Wavefront OBJ file of the C-alpha trace (Angstrom):
o trace
v 13.547 50.518 57.057
v 13.164 52.236 60.740
v 10.699 54.876 59.026
v 8.499 52.057 57.891
v 8.818 50.416 61.189
v 7.908 53.622 63.109
v 4.911 54.205 60.541
v 3.608 50.802 61.350
v 3.831 51.186 64.839
v 1.959 54.535 65.039
v -0.642 53.664 62.327
v -1.257 49.985 62.075
v -3.598 48.208 64.594
v -1.455 45.015 63.936
v 1.695 44.655 65.836
v 4.636 43.847 63.793
v 8.170 42.646 65.231
v 11.271 44.172 64.484
v 12.691 40.837 63.226
v 10.139 40.739 60.686
v 11.456 44.248 59.340
v 14.902 43.268 59.569
v 14.163 39.822 57.684
v 13.362 41.883 54.628
v 17.024 43.756 54.715
v 18.759 40.504 53.524
v 20.756 40.486 56.544
v 22.257 43.856 55.731
v 20.163 45.647 58.642
v 20.273 44.575 62.235
v 17.926 44.879 64.890
v 20.366 47.513 66.757
v 20.511 49.380 63.244
v 16.695 49.972 63.233
v 16.614 50.634 67.009
v 19.364 53.302 66.770
v 17.839 54.988 63.488
v 14.475 54.803 65.165
v 15.799 56.828 67.988
v 17.571 59.354 65.987
v 14.264 59.844 63.679
v 12.227 60.456 67.154
v 14.904 62.859 68.472
v 15.084 64.757 65.386
v 11.449 64.944 65.404
v 11.712 66.104 68.886
v 9.312 63.119 69.826
v 6.342 64.803 67.861
v 5.427 61.451 66.041
v 1.733 61.740 66.116
v 0.585 65.087 67.174
v -3.210 65.681 67.716
v -4.992 67.202 64.660
v -7.559 70.012 64.516
v -10.119 67.331 64.010
v -9.151 65.310 67.166
v -9.456 68.598 69.213
v -12.881 68.995 67.676
v -13.915 65.567 68.493
v -12.774 65.897 72.097
v -14.247 69.465 72.737
v -17.659 69.267 71.218
v -19.093 66.524 73.399
v -18.038 68.593 76.371
v -20.404 71.460 75.558
v -23.830 69.952 75.691
v -25.901 66.876 74.770
v -25.925 66.006 71.129
v -28.625 67.349 69.027
v -28.920 68.002 65.416
v -27.684 71.426 65.499
v -24.753 70.558 67.460
v -23.985 67.886 64.767
v -24.217 70.458 62.110
v -21.699 72.841 63.999
v -19.493 69.936 64.416
v -19.771 68.651 60.851
v -19.104 72.329 59.868
v -16.073 72.701 61.973
v -14.558 69.721 60.231
v -15.093 71.052 57.146
v -13.520 74.519 58.219
v -10.609 72.304 59.537
v -10.351 71.074 56.032
v -10.390 74.354 54.856
v -7.513 75.501 56.961
v -5.063 72.817 55.513
v -5.478 74.679 52.306
v -4.271 78.103 53.656
v -0.657 78.534 54.354
v -1.194 81.073 57.216
v -2.632 78.028 59.248
v 0.750 76.110 59.277
v 2.099 77.986 62.456
v -1.217 78.129 64.192
v -1.534 75.373 66.870
v -4.419 72.509 66.072
v -5.960 73.399 69.317
v -6.388 77.138 68.128
v -7.793 76.546 64.885
v -10.165 73.850 66.650
v -11.268 76.562 69.063
v -11.746 79.202 66.469
v -13.541 76.732 64.174
v -16.087 75.983 67.067
v -16.729 79.424 67.693
v -17.174 80.278 63.897
v -19.669 77.386 63.558
v -21.660 78.126 66.565
v -21.953 81.622 65.665
v -22.518 80.589 61.562
v -25.384 78.369 62.886
v -26.915 81.151 65.310
v -26.111 79.350 68.446
v -25.098 82.588 70.083
v -25.853 81.133 73.655
v -23.712 78.143 73.005
v -20.867 80.583 72.204
v -20.585 81.803 75.496
v -20.826 78.412 77.000
v -18.028 77.523 74.698
v -15.736 80.395 75.507
v -16.235 79.413 79.331
v -15.811 75.784 78.934
v -12.407 76.403 77.081
v -11.307 78.990 79.847
v -11.986 76.087 82.425
v -9.988 73.887 80.082
v -7.013 76.347 80.285
v -7.556 77.531 76.578
v -7.190 81.242 75.983
v -9.922 81.766 73.625
v -9.299 85.576 73.256
v -5.523 85.099 72.285
v -4.182 86.519 69.281
v -3.724 83.312 67.412
v -7.220 81.955 68.073
v -8.707 85.516 67.089
v -6.332 85.366 63.929
v -7.538 81.959 63.127
v -11.382 82.897 63.254
v -10.799 85.870 60.973
v -8.846 83.567 58.656
v -11.438 80.954 58.724
v -14.178 83.320 57.868
v -12.246 84.675 55.063
v -11.404 81.165 53.640
v -15.062 79.940 54.123
v -16.064 82.873 51.939
v -13.434 82.281 49.560
v -14.431 78.728 49.306
v -18.252 79.214 49.401
v -19.023 82.671 47.770
v -22.648 82.227 46.883
v -23.452 80.953 50.264
v -25.321 83.244 52.622
v -26.081 82.916 56.224
l 1 2 3 4 5 6 7 8 9 10 11 12 13 14 15 16 17 18 19 20 21 22 23 24 25 26 27 28 29 30 31 32 33 34 35 36 37 38 39 40 41 42 43 44 45 46 47 48 49 50 51 52 53 54 55 56 57 58 59 60 61 62 63 64 65 66 67 68 69 70 71 72 73 74 75 76 77 78 79 80 81 82 83 84 85 86 87 88 89 90 91 92 93 94 95 96 97 98 99 100 101 102 103 104 105 106 107 108 109 110 111 112 113 114 115 116 117 118 119 120 121 122 123 124 125 126 127 128 129 130 131 132 133 134 135 136 137 138 139 140 141 142 143 144 145 146 147 148 149 150 151 152 153 154 155 156 157
């Protein structure tokens, strides 16, 4: 019941009271039980209930680059596609979503020939405190390149 309550609180736009949850427990579960279990779950997850995703980072980073045009929209969509591919490759499991996002942005800008925007992106990320030259970002970029080539073998740029 506590897991259901947490999921509703995090993902549902409608508010659900804890009493409505306890009412489904045939008086076997009290509000205190749910609150205690909720706290136990949150502590065991180290409070990481709704971590930002790669796409969330992309959607926050891309608007900072420049005004939106068709090329940037294509780059954003391609970056989203790359982030979806990253979910299918086990080596990305330990990578930070922000690192995958930065690597996807850089790869997509280069893929679409936006070389001047690559340096702009690198500078912007550095201003935001993101190390675009970190081992993790570079490894993510290399792996995204490989995964993309495997997923789309007949596509040339």
